[in-house]
N, C-alpha and C positions, 0 to 999 in steps of 0.2 A: 530259513531261506526266504519264505514269504514275508517275514517281518522286515528283513533288510530291503527287499524290493518295495514294500509298501512305504518304508521310510524315505527311499529315494523318490518315489512317486509323489509323496506328500511334499517334499522339499521342492521338487521341480514344479509341481502344481502351484505352490505358493509364489515362486518366482515368476512363472508365466502369468498368473492372475494379476500380480502387481504391475508388470510391464504393460499388460493389456489395458488395465484400468487407466494407467498414466497416459497411454497413447489416446484412449477414448476421451479422457478429460481434456487433453491438449487440443483435440480436434473439435470438441463441443464448446468449450468455454475458454479459449486461449486468452481472450481479453481479460479474464478475471485473474490470471496468474502472471501474464507477461506484461512488461512495461513497454510504453510507447512514447517516443519523443514527440515534442511539439513540432508539427510540420509547418515550415516557413516558406511562403511564396513571395517573391519580390516582383513588383510590377512597376515599371517606369513609364510615366506618361510622356506624351510629346510636349514640345515647347508651346506655351500659350501664345496667343497673338501679341500680347504685350511684350513678352520676352523675345519673341522673334523680331518685333519692331525695334527693340532696344539692341539687337545684335548680340544676344547672349550666346555664348559658346556652349555646346553640349559636352559634358564631362563624364557622363554615364554611358557605358557601352555594354551590351549583352554579348559576351563572348561565346557562350554555348547555352544549352538548355538549363544549366544549373550554376553558371558562374557569371558574376557581374564585375566589371572593372570600373574604378573611380579614379579620375585624375585630379590631383590637388596641386595648387600653385598658380602663380600669375601667368597670364596669357603671354606666350612668346618666350618665357623662361623655361628652364628645365623643370618638368613636373614630376611629382611623386605619384606612383601608381599603387593602388591598393586593390586587391582582389578578394572577393567573398564568394563562398560557395553555399548554396541553399538547396532545398528540395527541388525547386524550379524557379527560373527567372524568365520574365516575359517583358518584351520591349514595347515601344510605342505602337508598333504595327499590330499588336494583339487585339482582336475584337472582343466584344462582350461575350459572344457565343463561344469563341475559342477559349476564353478565360474560364468560363463555366465548365467546359468539357475537360480541361487539363489541370485545373488547380487542385482537384481532389475532393471537392465538396460533395460529389456524388457518393463517394465511399462513406463519408460522414452521415449522409442522409440514410443510406442503407443500414448503417450501424444503429442509428436512432430508431429505425423501424424494428431492429432486433433487440431493443431494450437497453442500449448504451446511451450515455450522455455525451453530447458533442457540442463544441463551441467553435464559432468562426468570428474572429475579431480583426479589425483593420486598424493599423497604426501608421503614423507618418506625420510630417509637418503640415501645417495648414496649407490648403490649396494643392495638395499632392495627388488628389483623386481618390480619397478613401470612400466618400459617400457615393461617388459615381461607380466605383467597383462593387460596393455592397448593394446599392439600390438602383442606380441609374440617375436620371435627371429628376431631382426632387419636385420641381414645379410640374413635371408631367405626372408623377405619381400622385401628387396631391389633388389632381383633378377628380371631380366626382364621377366622370365617365370612365376612369381608368380601370381596366380589367387585366392588365398585363399583356404579354405577347408582343412587346415592342423590341426593336433591334437594340435599343439603348438600355434595356432592362439589365440590372445587375444581378448579383447572386441571390438576393432575397426573393424577388418575384419569380425567378427561374427555379429556385429551390421549392417554392410552394407548388408550382405547376408540376415539378418532377415528383414530389411526394404524392400528390393526388393521382398522378398517372400510375405510380407503383401500387397505390392502395387498390386501384381497380384491377390490377393484375394478381394481387395476393388473394389467397383463400382464407384470410383472417379477418376478424372483427376489429376494426381500428377506430379509436376515438381521438379527436384532436381538440386541444384547448390552447388558446393563445393569450398572451399578455404583452404589453408594450409600455416601457417606462423610460425615463431619462434622469440622468444625474446632472443637475444644474446648480452651480455654486455650492457643491458638496451637500445638496439636498436632493432627495428622490421624489419625482413627481410622476403621476399616472398620466400617460398620454391618451388613454381611452376614457378616462373619467376625470375631466378637468375640475380641480378644486384649488382653492388658494393655499390649503395646508399641504405640507410635505408628508411623505409616508415614512414610518420608521423602518429600519433594517434590524431584524431580530435574528437570534441564533436558536436552533433547535437541534438536539442530538439526533443523529441519523439523517437529518435533512440539511444541516449546515446553515449558512446565512440565507435569508430570504426577505422579501419586501412584504411587510404586513399590510393587509387590506388592499392588495393590488387587484384591480378588476380583471377577471379572467373570462374570456369569451369562448364558448364551445362552437367549433367550426365544423359544419357538416358538408360544406361544398367549397369549391375553389373561390367562389364569389365571396363567401364569408371571410376567408382568410385574407383575401385581397382587400376587403373593406377594412380589416384591422390594420393592414400595412398602410393603406391610404390615410386612415384617420391618425395614425401615429406620426407619419411624416408631415401631415397637415398641422399638427399641434406642436411639433418640435421647434425649439428656439433656434433661430438663425439670425446672424448679424453680419455686418459689413465692416471691413477695415482695409488698410492699404494693400494687403497681399491677396485678399479674397473677398469679393463682393457678396458671396453667399457662403459665409463661414458658419459651420455648426458650432454653437456655443454650449453644447452639452454632449455628454456621452449617452447614446441611445442603446437600449437593450431590448430586443425582441425575442421572446421565449415561446417555443412551440412544444407543448407536452404531448407525447404520443403514447397512447395506451393500446397495446396490441394483445389480443387474445387469440391464441393458436392452439392446435392439438398436437401432442407429441406423436410422431409417426410410429413409435414402437408399441405404445400401449393406449394411445388415444386420450391421454390425460390432458385436460385443458390447462394451459399455462398463460398467465397474464404478465406481460413485461411492460415496464414503465420507462420508455425512452424519452429523450429530450434533445432539442437542437436550439442553440442560443446564437443569435446574430448580434454582435456588439460593434457599433460604429463609434469609435473613439473620436473625440474632438482633437484637432491638430495641435501639436506643440507650436508655441509662438515665442518670438523675441520682440520685446517692446520697442526696440530701436527700429525694427523693420515694420511692425504693424502700426506703430504710432497710435496705440490705443489710449483712450482717456475715458473718464467717467465710468459708466456702467460696463463698457467694454473692457476697461482696465481691470475692474473687479472680476469679470468673467475670465480674463486671461490668467489672472493670479490663481483662481480656483482650478482652471484646466491644468496649468503647469504643476500645481501642487499635487493633484491626483495622479498625473502622469509620472511625477517624480516618485510617488509612493509605489506605483506600479513598477517603475524601474528598480526600486529597492527590493521588491519582492522577487523580480526576475534575477537580480544579482545574488540574492540570498539563496534562491533555489539552485542557481548554477554552482555556487560555492558548495552548497550541501551535496549536490550530485557528484562534484569532483572529489570532495573529501570522503564522501560515502563510498565511492569506488576504491579509493586508496585504503580505507579502513577494511573493506571486504577483502582486498588483496592481502593485507597483512594478517587479517583474522584467519584466513584460510590456512596460513602457515603457523599460527600460534594457538589461538583458542577460539572455538566456535561460538562461544557466548559473547565475544567482543565485537561481533559483526554489526550489531546495532547500537554500539556504545556512543557513536557520534550523532547527535541530533542538534541541528542548528535551528535557531529561532527565525521564523518567517514572519515578517511584519504585515500580516494580512489586515490587521485591525487599524491601520494608519489612515485608511480612507474608505468611503462607501464603495468606490470602484473595485478596490482589491478585495473587499469582503465578498462582493457578489461574483467576482471572478476566481474565488478561492478554489472551487472544484475544477476550474479550467486550467489552472496553473499548479501542477504538482499534486492534483487530486485524482479522481476516478473518471475523468472525462477525456474524450478524444478531442484534440485541439488543433485548429488550423489558423495560422497567423498570416494575414495579408499585409505585407510591408510595402507601402506606397512611397515613391520618391520622385523628386523633380530632377530633370537632366541639366538644368541651367547651372552655369558656373557660379552665379551669384549665390546659390544656395548649396554649394559643395560641402560646407561645414555641417549644415543641417542634414544633408544626405548621408555624410559619413557617420554622424551620430545615430541616424536611423538604422543604417546597416549594422553598426556595432550593437545596437539595441536588439535587432533581430537575430544576430549571430549568437548572442547570449541566450535568447529565448529558445533557440533551436536545441540547446543542451538540456532543457528541462524534460524530465521523464515523468509521465503520468502512468497510472495503473488503471486502465479502463475496466469497468465491471458491469455486468448485466444487472439491471435494477429490478428486483422482485420484492414483494412484500414479505414480512417475516414468516408467514405461514408457508408461502410458496418456496422460500429458501430452505426451510426445514424439509418440505416434501422433496425438493430437488436433491438435497443431500441424501435422504433416504433412498431415493430412486437410484442415485449413483452407487450407493452401497449394494442395492439389489443387483445392479448390473455387474458389480465386482464379484458378488457371490455366484451369479450365473456363469461368469467366465470361469471361475475356479471349479464349479460343479461340472461344466462341460469338459474341462481338461481332465478331471478325475475319471469321468465316464470314458473319455478317450483312452486313458491309460488302462482302464479295466477291459475295454474292448481289445486293446493290443495284447494284454496278458491272457485273454480268454483262450485263444488257440493253444498257447503253451500249456495252460492248466488242463485243457481237455485231453491233450496228447500225453501228458505226464502220468505215470502210474500212480495209483492211489492205494496206499497200504491199508488205510483205515476204512475204505469202502465208501467214503463220503462222495456225494454227487458233486458235479462241477459247480452247481449253484451254491452249495454249502461252502465250498472253497472260496468262491467269490465273496460270499457274505462274511467269511472269516477275514478275508483280505480287507474289506471295508471296515470291519471292527478294529483291525490292527491299525489302520490309518487313524481312526478316531482316538484309539488309545494313545498313540504316539502324539497326536495333537494335544490331548489332555495332559500327557506327561510333560510336554513342552511348556504348557501354561503353568503347571505345578512347579517346574524348575525355575521359571521366571519369578514366580511368587516367592519361592524360597530364597532366590538370590536377592530379591528386594528386602526380605525380612533379615537376611544375614547382613546386608549392607547397613540396614537401620540399626541392628544390634551393635555393629562395629562402631558406628557413630556414637551410640549411647555409651559404649564402653570407653571411648575416648573422652567423652564429657565427664564421666564418673572418675576416670583417672586424673583429670585435671582438678576435680574437686578434692580427691584424696591427696594430691600433691599440695594443694593449698592448706589442707588440714595438717599435714605433716610439718609444713613450714611454721604454723602456729605452735605446734607441740615442740618443735626444735627451739623456738625462741624461749619458751618456758624453761626447758632444761638447760639452756645456756646461762640464764641468769641465776639459777639455784641448783646445787648438786642434786642428782637424782637419788632416790632410795635404792636399796640393794636390788640389783637385777633389772631396774627400770631402763638404764642406759642400753643394756643389751637388747631389751625388748624394742626400744625405739630404733636401734640400728637394724634389727631384723624386720621391723615394719617398713622402714625406708627401703631396705634391699628388696623386700617383697613387692613394694610399689614399683620399683624400677623393673623388676621382672615382669610385672603386670603390663607395664608400658611396652616392653619388648614383645610380649605376647599379642598385644593389640596391633602392633605394627605387622607381626607375622600374619595375624588374622586378616588385616587389610590387604596384604599381598595375595593371600589365598582367594579373597573375594575378587581381586582384579583378574584372576585367571578363571573365575567361575563361569564366565560367559562361554567358554569352550569345553565345559565339562558336562557330564550327565548327572542323573540323580545319585549314582553311586559315589561320585566324586565329592559329595557334600559331607562324607563321613569325617574327614579331617576338621571340617568346620564345627561339626558336632562335638568332637573331642576337645577342640580348643575352647569352645563355649563352656563345656563342663569344667574344664580346668580354670577358666576365668571365674566361674561361679564359685568354685571351692576356694580360690585364692581371695576373692573379695569377702567371702564369709569369714575366713581366718583373719583378714585385716580388720574386719568389723569387730570381732571378738577382742583382738589386741587393742584396738583403739578404745573400746569401752573400758578395758582393764586399766589402761593408762589414765583415762579420764577419772575413774574411781579413785586412783591413787592421788591424782591432783586434788580431788575434792576433800580428801582426808588431811591435806596440808593447809593449815590456817593461813599462812602467808600468801598463798596463791589461790585462795578460794574465790575472790571476785573474778579473777581472770579465768579460772576453771569454770565458774558458773557461766560466763559468757561463751566459752568454748562448748560447754555441754548443751546450752540452749541452741547454739548454732548447729551442733551435730544433730540434735533432736529434730530441728526444723528441716534440715537437709536429708535426714534419714528417710523421710517419707517419699523423697523423690528417687530413691535408688531402686525402687521396685521395677521401674521401667527397663532396667538392664536385662531382666529375664522375660520381657514381654514376648519375645520371639522364640522362647525356648521350645514350646510345643511345635511351632512351625518348622524348626530345624530337626 
């Protein structure tokens, strides 16, 4: 009676501990197991003075907080309307403060402080307001006296202020390191350490693509990080053309590495997390017929469009991979579990320096926010449509955010999770023992043992059943391996019989040899049937106890005796072949092959003792 009760308690305890640990893991490190789509925010600027003077019609309208409508077609004619839905859509009336509060960058900054990697990048045609949304007025930021806190400040200065305000509130030790670079004409340059030479982009396992020899500044105060922002904007390449008198001619990448050391509230263990926030201000896509670029500006336009085209290819490949991956998972769930990861598409990250450095942000382990900037003017409706379609594809990309720890900390974290799992299981078993204690105390004891002895026996029974369960799993594994080995040996015997049959077909057999061959072939077929029967028994072994393994032992013994008889008959036939001069060369070949393969048959009985 106590044995059955302990078995039920052990089973229920195992189920409870698994569910408890899964729920704990989902609450503690959800970002490491769950996927997260790229978040896309659309921001439409107001008409410029030039566009207003030319009488440009507005074709972009914000219908709600997450839907934008675009009208296509000539003025006065019937226009085609296209609607797009994103995480958020903001119109021309949105101020810089409102944009910072509602775009979701605060959540990314909090994640970076918790050890995640995060990326914010702005995309759109030239003159659509990308740099203004990301930084503000560049001429104001580039001033020596600039310290932030201006109404026109964009996401970067406001994010720096927010991070330092959060650091003052946290009870953790935080270290910040910043770097600033640009990609100009498909070459990477350091904006904090101006040199004539470009910097190489390298690959390192566990780190991914990075810029080698990039100057990194440790920032202890808000003034330090603001100086990095000012210096980078001051050195960034800016040009002028027909559409934009202050056009960015390069992609700028500001990286802030955040090292946070905190103590675990459960045991006080110090944990160091390595977060990161990347701000990428992409150069605008341009059409030569509109910008009328020539000379150096023409070369810059070609390099910008080339890198943006490579980025578009990466986004398209990731979108296709996500769609086909979902379809493969749907079909795999109804067919085979091993086919769920069969489809893997090639993602062309290596086509440009930009896609290499954004590899972790698109389809990697980073949280990503895309700022999609567009113009409301009817003259740029085609470019706006292309931008919105670009952003719509990017919104389908799924990343898998992960907390970044060093290798030693990851191992410690896994061990601590296992300890928590064992503690939950131990607590449940103690709870079950406490529940069973009143029943045991009130029940009559025929043997005179005390209640403590009964409880100790109860615990030993639980441990015995656990050990028996592990032993049964080991036996099932060994029986399955022996079944596979028997199938392989059966295939080898079938091939050997085919060789022998060819020999007897070309020349009459001596007396009694033909019968021996037929008996050997019949025994081999019977062996094959027994292997199939053994495989069927193994399929049902997951629901059996140790006593149910007796049929497997009997079948294994029968297979051992049958193979031994086949071996004797085979050797007898080979000796007869050796005595016949006309078939000695062929017999010698068969004998050598048999002697070579005979050494491999011993593995058939490797699991004999385990069964």
